[in-house]
C-alpha angles and dihedrals in degrees: 000000000000111000126217118246116237097179131037106251128203116282097253090051091049090053092047091050090046090053089052091049091051090052091052090049092049090054092048095046090047091054091048090049090053091049093048092048092052090049092048092239096148098174093054091044090052092051091048090051089054090050090050090056092044093054093042089055093047090050090051092050092049092047091052091049091050092049107110101190116066119202 
């Protein structure tokens, strides 16, 4: 479960927490995609697939921001 923030953390910690939140969302959306597919709810499955892509891209952006060494 994604926890609310009561204090404003440092930027790197914010990115780290956001990455964890993205990973939680990817797992939830993947589960919902599988359920929708099993129930033959194609519209919902398509929407969940789009959300999977969205959160995967967000996670990639955050990982690249947190990467300390540049090549």
